N, C-alpha and C positions, 0 to 999 in steps of 0.2 A: 574572673579576671579576663580582660580583653587586651589583645595586641592590635594595633591599627596600621593599615596601609593608607597612604595619603595619595589621593588622586587630585591634583590641583588644589582646590580648597576644601574638598570633601574627605572625611575620615570614613573608612570602610573597615568593619571588624574582620580581622584575619581568623580568629578562633576564640571560642569561649571555653575555658578550662574549668572543670569541676575540681575545686581545691581538695576535696576529700578523696576522690578516686584518681585524679589526674587525667581523667578522660577528656579528650578533645571532642566537644559536642557539635561544633559546626564550623565550616570554612566557607566564607562568602567573599571570594575574590573575583572581580570582573576586570577584564583587560590585562595589561602586562604590568606586573609589579615584581620587584626583586628585592631581596634583603640586601643585595649588593648596591651601594650608592653610585649608580652609573653616571649621572650628571656631574657629581663631584669628582669622580675618577677622570672624566673627560677634561674637566677644567685643569686638574693637576697635570694631566698629560700635555695639554696645550702649553702650560707654564713650564714644562720639563722638570717638574718636581717629583722625581721618581721615589725618593725616600718618603715623601709625604704620602704618595700613593700606597706604598708598602705599609706604612703606619696606619692609614685609614683602613686598609684591608685587614690588618691585624685587629684593630678595634672592632670591626664588624664581626670578626670571628669570635670575639668575646661576648657579643650581644646575646642576651637570653630573653625570656618572656617578661622580665622585670621592667622593660622600657629601653630607653636609649642612653643609659648610663653604664660606663665601664670603668673599672679601677685597677688595671694591671700595674704592677711595679715596672720600673725601667728594666730590671733584671728579667722579668717575665716577657716583656716586649722584645728585649734583645734575643732571648731564646726563640721566641715565636717567629720573628721576622728578620733576624740577623743584622740588626742595626746597632751601632755603638751608642753609648749614652749621649755623646755630643751630637751625633746625627739625629737621635730621637728628639733632643731639645730643639734643633733647627727645624725638623719636620713638624713638631708641635706648633712652633711659631708660624709656619706656613699655613697649617690647618686653621689656626686661630685668626690669622690675617684674612683668610678667605671666608671666615665665618662658619666653617664646617664643624668646629667643636667649641665648647666653652669649658674652661678648666676651673675646677673648684679645689682650693688647697685647704687642708685641715690637719690638725695634729691628732694622732692616735697614740696616747702614751707619750713616749719620747720621740717617736718617729713622725716625720712629715709625710703626709699622704696626699694623693691627687685623685680626683674623680674627673672623668672626661665625659661630657654630655654631647652626644652627636646631635646636630641640629637638623631640622627637617629640610633645610636647603640642600643637604647632601642628596636628597631624592627629588626635590622639587626646585628646578632652576628658576622658577618664578619668584622664589623667596631668597635668592642669592643676593649678597651685597654687591656694590659696584665693582670691587676688585675681581671677584669671581665672575660676575656677569660679563666683564670685558673680555674674558677668555672664551666665552660661548659664541658660537657661530649662529647668527640669525638665519632662520629658515623661512620665515613668513613676514608679512607686513599687514598692519591694521589699516584698513581703507579709510576709517574715520579720522584717526589722530596721526597716522603716518608712522607710528612706532614700528621699528624692526624687532621681532620677537623670535625666540626659539620655542620648542615644544612646551616648555614650562610656562610660557606667557599667555597661553590661550586654552580654552576648554572646548569640547565638542558637544554640541546640542543636537538632539535627534532631528528637530524640525528646522533649526536655524543654521546648522553647520558650525564652523569654527568661530568662536566668540572671544575677543580680546578681554583678558581679566582687568586691564587698566581702565578702559573707557566703555566697554560693552559693544564696540563696533565689530563689523565682520572682518575676518582675517583670511588672507589669500597667500598661498605659497609663492615664494620668490621665483621658482621655476615657471609657475603658471603665469606670473606677471611678465616674465621675460618672453614667454611664448606669445602672449598677446601683443606686446610691443613689437616683436619681430614680424608678426602678421600685419600690423598697422604700418610699420615703416621698414620694409625690407631693404637691406643694404645692397648697394649696387655691386 
């Protein structure tokens, strides 16, 4: 069984677990990766959706090696993160609107149950929907198509530097562009 970290468009195995012994055989992580969904957390902070941040943190705390699906009850969520059922419902709506989770409803006996699937856009801002992307601050610009992108919108190649996922053009930081413009046209 493998768990995956996602770097842009690539999947990198986190670990291989022997099902009989439970032994973790290998860890192959390169670069910075966190189980905590930092881009999604930043979007929710920009939107001032503090309850949704707490709920997302709560969902991450329930993640195991089975994938990105969690299924805590409202009562369990309330105990874990201190939110009321009404606040949980509103926070779920915010997470769904931003595309960070998908909710699956089903019956188990007489009880209604919910499963929450965390989406990869929580970790990769390049996969975020329009609403979530609007809250991200662009840090770079593609020189070919002119698109403003944040770190999730481009990859880094050893020989070519920063490459825009959208068009394949070179990407330059906005601070570097501002410095070049300042040198060409110094203000009086």
